[in-house]
C-alpha positions in Angstrom: 15.9 187.4 44.6 12.2 187.3 46.1 11.3 189.0 49.2 10.0 187.2 52.1 6.9 188.5 52.7 5.1 186.6 55.5 8.7 187.1 57.2 8.3 190.6 57.0 5.2 190.5 57.4 5.6 188.6 61.1 8.9 192.0 61.3 6.1 194.1 60.7 3.2 192.5 63.3 6.4 193.9 66.5 5.3 196.3 68.8 4.8 199.3 67.3 7.3 201.1 70.3 10.0 199.1 69.1 9.1 199.5 65.5 9.6 203.5 65.7 13.1 202.8 67.3 14.1 200.5 64.1 16.7 202.1 61.7 15.5 201.6 58.3 17.4 201.5 54.7 17.7 199.1 51.3 21.8 200.0 51.2 24.8 201.2 53.6 28.6 200.9 52.6 28.9 198.1 54.1 26.7 196.4 51.1 26.1 195.8 47.9 24.3 199.0 45.7 20.6 198.2 45.4 20.9 199.2 41.6 23.5 195.9 41.4 21.3 193.2 43.8 17.1 194.1 42.3 16.3 195.2 39.0 14.3 198.0 38.7 10.6 197.0 39.9 11.9 195.7 42.8 14.5 198.4 43.7 11.3 200.6 43.4 9.3 197.8 45.6 12.1 197.9 48.0 12.2 202.1 47.9 8.6 202.4 49.3 8.4 199.4 51.3 11.9 200.9 53.4 11.2 204.8 53.0 7.3 204.3 54.1 7.7 202.6 57.6 8.0 203.8 60.8 11.2 204.6 63.1 14.2 205.7 60.8 14.3 205.9 57.3 18.0 206.0 55.2 19.4 206.3 52.2 22.5 205.8 51.0 24.6 208.7 49.0 23.8 207.6 45.0 21.1 205.4 45.9 18.7 207.9 44.2 20.8 207.5 41.1 21.2 204.2 40.6 24.9 203.8 41.3 26.0 200.2 41.3 29.8 200.6 42.6 29.7 199.9 46.2 32.1 202.5 47.2 34.5 201.3 50.3 34.6 203.9 52.8 38.2 204.7 53.0 38.3 205.6 49.1 37.5 209.3 48.7 35.4 209.9 45.2 32.9 207.4 43.2 34.0 206.4 39.5 32.2 208.3 36.9 28.3 206.0 36.8 25.8 206.7 34.3 22.8 207.4 36.5 19.1 206.3 36.1 16.8 209.4 35.2 14.0 207.1 35.2 15.1 205.7 39.1 15.7 209.5 40.2 12.3 210.4 38.9 10.8 208.2 41.0 12.4 209.0 44.3 11.7 212.2 43.8 7.9 211.7 43.5 8.7 209.2 46.7 10.3 211.7 48.2 8.0 214.7 47.9 5.0 212.2 49.2 7.0 211.4 52.0 7.1 215.0 52.7 3.9 215.0 54.2 3.9 215.4 57.7 1.5 212.1 57.9 5.2 210.1 57.7 6.3 211.6 60.7 3.8 212.3 62.9 0.7 210.3 61.9 -0.2 206.6 63.0 0.8 204.0 61.3 -0.8 200.5 61.4 -0.5 197.2 59.0 -3.5 196.1 57.1 -5.0 192.4 55.9 -4.9 191.0 53.5 -6.6 187.8 52.3 -7.6 186.1 49.5 -10.8 184.6 48.0 -12.5 181.1 47.5 -10.3 179.5 44.9 -7.4 178.4 43.7 -4.1 180.0 44.5 -5.2 183.3 45.6 -4.7 183.0 49.3 -1.2 181.6 48.5 -0.3 184.9 45.9 -2.8 187.4 48.9 0.1 186.3 51.1 3.2 188.3 49.1 1.3 191.3 49.1 1.8 193.6 51.9 0.2 196.5 52.8 0.2 199.2 56.0 -1.3 202.7 56.3 -0.5 206.1 57.6 -3.6 208.4 59.4 -2.9 212.2 60.4 -3.3 215.0 58.4 -4.0 212.9 55.5 -4.2 208.7 54.5 -1.7 207.0 52.8 -2.9 203.3 52.0 0.6 201.3 50.5 0.5 197.9 49.1 3.7 195.9 47.6 3.9 193.0 46.2 8.1 191.6 47.2 7.9 188.4 45.0 8.9 187.1 42.0 4.9 186.7 40.7 2.0 188.6 40.3 -0.1 189.0 43.5 -3.6 189.5 44.1 -5.8 190.0 47.2 -7.9 192.1 49.1 -6.7 194.8 51.3 -8.2 196.2 54.3 -7.3 199.5 55.7 -8.9 199.9 59.3 -10.7 203.1 58.2 -14.8 202.7 58.9 -15.3 206.3 59.0 -15.0 206.3 55.2 -17.7 203.7 54.4 -20.7 205.1 51.8 -18.6 207.7 50.5 -16.2 207.7 47.0 -12.5 208.2 46.9 -9.6 208.9 44.6 -6.5 206.8 45.1 -3.7 208.4 43.9 0.0 206.5 43.4 2.2 209.4 43.2 5.4 207.4 42.3 3.6 206.7 38.3 0.4 209.1 39.0 -1.9 206.1 38.7 -5.4 207.6 39.9 -8.7 205.0 41.0 -11.9 205.8 41.8 -12.7 203.5 45.4 -15.7 203.4 47.1 -14.9 203.6 51.0 -16.7 200.1 51.7 -14.1 198.8 49.5 -11.3 199.9 51.3 -12.4 199.0 54.9 -14.4 195.5 53.3 -11.2 195.0 51.2 -10.1 196.3 48.1 -8.5 194.2 45.7 -4.8 194.8 44.9 -3.1 192.9 41.6 0.6 193.8 41.6 3.2 192.4 39.4 6.3 190.9 40.7 8.3 193.9 42.7 5.4 195.8 42.4 
């Protein structure tokens, strides 16, 4: 099940005040559980894409544990299910990162994603979605919701970073990258696997 990056980008291009009034979630009591619909990579990408947006961000009971059984609201208890400790660890790391006040009081902005001359690069770059938060700290979020690898250049609006080097850290995987501020503003190369 692939995400519609172009449709999502168009949605995220709407007025910021409108965006701030939205409620965002990937599962609720009326829909199938995310763990029953998405593979693990897509669950993580959907969680990052949903929980790092503006507006109200909601999670459903059992979502962090990878529950698969949708419980009708008139039943009072869940069946026994084995939890997914890896998914729970991912959510712990994501929620810890989201505790940064920038995600509540900072400024959100959609970032440009472009390819470069050559076969298929503009097409796969269109599968990338990127946005950033600026405030007490800065966050750059990039996801690939497609069924294929996506590569492209992501441009953050932080021209004041030119001339310096920065350490970028993915708090959900602890991956660390040294990158120049020029790359962040001119176009940081990003390559992500499907649903990452």
